[in-house]
C-alpha angles and dihedrals in degrees: 000000000000122000120247118253119262104219098171096057090045091050090047091052092049091051090048091053092051092049094047092046089056088047089055090053092051091046091051088058092045093046091051089052103045105006132267094273097054092043093050095046095046091046089056091050091049091048092050092048091051101045105031095070090049092050092048092045089055090057098269115182134190107273127239119268093259093052092043089055090057091047092051093045093052093040093054091045091047095048094058091038090057094043095053092042093052089047089053089052090061090056104036138039115272096243094047092049094051092043092056091046088062089082087077095091089053092050088048090063091060094042088053089052092050100042103025100035094239119160116249106233127211090251089058092055091050089046092052091052091050091047091051090048091051093050091048090050091055094045092043091051090052091050090050093052100047142357114279102245127185093268093055092048091049090049093051092048091049096050092047091051089046090051090053090053090045089055089057088047090056092051090054101038100073092051092045092052089057093052103046143025121260096253092051091048092050094045094051093042091056093039096051091045091050091051094047097044092039091068089078096041097103089061107028109028117115118191110235126227121239096276095048091044091056090050091052093046091050090048091052092052092047091047093054093045093046094047092049090051091049094046090050090051096045091051090058105036139036119267092238088062095048105037093073088059088069091070089073084073089081091064091049092045091052091051096045093042090054095044099045105026105020090239116165122216113230129215092242091054091052091046093048092048091051091053092049092048091048090052092050091048091053091047092051095055108108135160094209131052117267117266114205123186122170 
């Protein structure tokens, strides 16, 4: 007997993707103005300042050691994931960066096999080949359009490393959503990221001007809202049902990249994205419910 659809979690995930895609666009502008590090660190501070009072006002309490460990693990992973992704945004178009980051769910399959002991299925191998082909199509299209300078290579390396961290983030997120409420998850995510990134503030922090500060503040608000929406959705539906919703981010990235930065979307980027999405769809097909243990 098939399970009924869960429209509200799916709608929540779609809204989260739209909010976070707009956040990426704002952070691209902020990162170009003050650097990826300053934008990422100040965004974490803004997010913490926005969500911590709400969490405390709702009766938030310090979590148990086991839950805190999960919060810290995801916060550290997320801080470097964001930093490298925002750096990539300063070197590559928005849509291309997000398209390449879509390989994260495929990487997550292999991380789950390494750390969780899951069996790699034949579909996962096919999915990995399609994901690699899609990534090569996007990169190859970029090489065909323009010489691959140092900035482009650094951007590609950064987004691939960010995707690896994002894959780890996906492995953790479902378990975390079952242990804590959305406001707590968002508060600790921003707080841990602020602490980790803040270690380098005396040497790397650049104070933004008014325009960049507004972009960062808006990014912080969108981050908190998007994370709460995602946490709410992941607490009510399996990851395999919600992860495909993230692919709608390419449409939003294409729109925001065109609106804010006059970035055109190429045929090879669309083709590569389609191959990656197809691979992730094949990998997500399962006959049994997902079992996540972290």
